[in-house]
Each structure stands twice: as C-alpha cells, then as structure tokens.
N, C-alpha and C positions, 0 to 999 in steps of 0.2 A: 607575929612570930619572931623569935630572936635568931641570931645568926647561928646559934648552936642548934636550933630545932629545925631550920631550914633545911631539906635535903640537898645535898651537894649535886653539881651537875654530873659528877662522875657516877653517883648513885642512880640518878635519873637515866642515864645513858645505859649502864648497866641492866637496870629493868626493863628497858626497851628491847636490849638484845635478848634477856632471857624470855620475855613474853611476845613480843611481836615476831622477831625473826623466825622462830620455829613454825608460826602459823604461815608466815610467807613461803617458807621453804616447803611446807605441806601443800598449799595450794599450787604452787608451781610444779610439784611433782605430779598432782593430780591432772593438771593441765597438759603435760608431758604424755602421760598414759593414755588421756582422752584424745590427743592428737592422733595416735595411732589409727583411728577411725578414719582418718583422710588418706590413709595410704592408698597407693596406685598398684595396679597390676604389674608384677615382675615375672619373668619369663627366663627359665634355663632349659637349653636345648643340647642335644647331641646328636650327631650323624655318623652312620658307618663311613669308614674311610675308603679312599679310591673313587673312581668313577662310578656315579650314580645316574640313572635316568631321571630327567626332568619331567613330571607328570603335569598333564593339563586336564585331567579329567578324574574325578575323586567322588568316592562314595563314603558320606561321613556316617559312622555308626556310633549311636550313644548306647553304653553299656551299663546299666544301673549297678551301682556296688550295693544298694540295699533296695528291697522289694517296695518300699513306702511309696505311695502316690505323689508325695511331694517331690522325692528324689527323682522320679521318672519325669514329673511336670518339669522341674527344673532342667533337667538335662535334655528334653526336647526344646526348651526354650534355647539353650545353650547351642544345640546341634543346628537348629533353624538359624541362629546368628552366625555360626562358623559358615554355613551353606552361603548365607547372604555375603558376607565379607570376601568368600572366594568368588563368587561370581562378579562382584565389583571388581575385583583385581583380574577379571578374564580366565576363571577356571571354572569349568563345568562341573556342577556337583549337584547331587541328590543325598537326602539324608533319611535315616530310620532309627527309632529308638527301640532297641529289644525289649521283649517283654518276658522276664525270667520264668513266668508262670506257664508259658506255651513251650511244650518240648519239640514242636517242630519248627521253633524260630530259626536254628540256624540254617536248615535246609532253605527256607522261605527267604531268608537273607542272601544266601549264595545265588539263588535264583534271580533276585532283584539287582543283584552286583553284576551278574551276566547280562540282564536285559538292558541295564545302564551302560554297558561297554566301558566299565570302569578301569582306568589304569592303576589304581591304587585305592587302598580303604585307610581311612583315617578313624581310628578308634578313640573314643573319648569317654574318660570317666569323671565323675564330679562327687567331690566329698565336701561335707560343710562340718566344721567342728566348732563347739562353743565353749566360751571361757567368761569367767567373771573378771572384770577390771575396774580399777578406780576411775572415777570420772566426776566432773565438777569444777568449782573455782572458788572465788573468795566467798560465794554464798555457802560453801559445805561440799563435803566429798561423799559420794555415793557409790556404791558398786551397780554396775550395768553389765547386762549379759551380751557379748559381743560374738560375732560369727566370723569366722576365717573360712574362705572359700578356696579350694584346690582342685586343680584341673589337671589330669594327665592326658596326653595326646600321643598315640602311636600311630606312625605311617608305615605301611606295608604294601610294596607293588604287587600288584594282581600276579598270581602264579608262583610267588615267593613265600617261602615259609619263615623268612627273616625281615624283622623289621629294618626300614631304611634310615629312621629318625624317630626320635622321642623328645617330648619337651614336658614341662611343669609349669603351670601358669598359677600363682598364688596371689590372691588379694587379700590385704591386711585386713585388721579386724573392722569390721562395722556392724551396724544393727542388724542387718539381714542380707542374703544374697539377692540383691534386686536385679532387675533386667539390666540396668545401666553396667552393673559389676560384670554380668555374664557378656555383655557386648564389647566392654573393655578387653576382657580375656580373649575373646573371639577375635578381635582385631590384631591384638599381641600376637597370638599364635600365627595367624596367617601372615603377618609382617614376618616373622620370625622364619616360617617356611620358605619364603622368598629370599629373605637373607641368608640362609642357608644352602640355597640353591637346589631346593627340592622340587620347585614348581616352575612350569613355563606357560605364559598366557596365551589364550587362544582366543583372542579377540575377533568377534564376528560370528561366532558359532552360538548355537543354543546354550546358552550358560548354566541357568539355574533347573533344578529338577522341578520346581513348580509347587512342590508341597513336601511336608515332612510326613513320612509314614510311620504309623505307629506300628509295633510288632504284633503279630498276630499269629 
C-alpha cells in the first residue's frame, strides 16, 4: 500500500472516537442506572416541637393501602420486623395488621391496644411502585422492571388525637421488596425514633408481644 493509500493516524483516531467512544458512554450510563438497585434505605422524619413524653410501650399497626394479599403479607412482615427491632432496643411492643374487609376491625384494634396497655400507637403503611430502567453492561443494555419501596410511619400517644412524630423510609430501586429491605427500613425507623427522642428503653420488662396478630 502506498503512503497515499495508507490511512493517517489522525483518521484512525477520529474513527475510534466516532465508533468506540459512544459505545463506552452507553455502557457507562447503563451501569450507572443499574447501580441504583444497590441503594440503601433512607429515612426522613419530623417531630412535634416542645416537650414530648418518651414512650416505652408501643402497639404497631399495619394499615394496608391496598386490599391485595401481597400488600397485606408484606405489611405483616414489616410490622413484625419493627416489633422485633423495638424489642431489641428495650421497647415493649405488640403488632397487628388491619383487615380492611372487616367492618369491626377498628373496635377490635382499640380493645387490643387497651389490653396491651400501650403508651403509643405506631401506624405503618407500605407502598411499592414499579418502573422500567436500563440495565446491563458491555454485553448489551436491556430494560428491567425495578421496585421502589416506600414506608410511612406515624406515632401517636394513646389518648391524644395528634401525632407526635412521622417518618418516611424509602428504599431505592431493587428487583423486589425482599425481607432484607423490610428489615433495613424497620431498623432505620427504630433508630430514628430513638434519635428524635421519642422512645425510652424499659430493659428488664416483658418486651415483645410474642406474635403478630392478623386483623379480624
């Protein structure tokens, strides 16, 4: 090949920039999007100003936003996890998941709260939203359905009609709302309750309610 026919180094470099570089950028973007599936739980909370009683005996209530069996089952797992995390920190706790199909559920719940001698009620709601995101790497890019888990928590002292504390726990995009995710959010919520000065440990007492009651 003559010198005139041989491609110059500049032309070769330009060819690589136009063909290889866009592919690398696409792969990098896909990896960045896929990395959102490794996100951890984040918590935002707010408490009422002024002096508030520190509670040591709670009743955890799971309130299904949707009547689907999956939502109720996940909420039961979450309520149980929160109850156990509270017990580990010296807070006596019992839990129940409401059944929206039962008209007498609020009256039954009120009775159980009184029987448990709860000082406060921690209300939990759970929502899972799905979205399609790009995932993959050098081998190609594909769309994957990911789930974002969002938990709302409201704390109300027994005998009061005003909440004293609220929080939102959100777990970034994952393939599904696993037990590990629910445990992570439960731990972060309990930690935040102590950090905000809402709870006082009662070590040495009977701590856990022993079971998660289903609404009837």
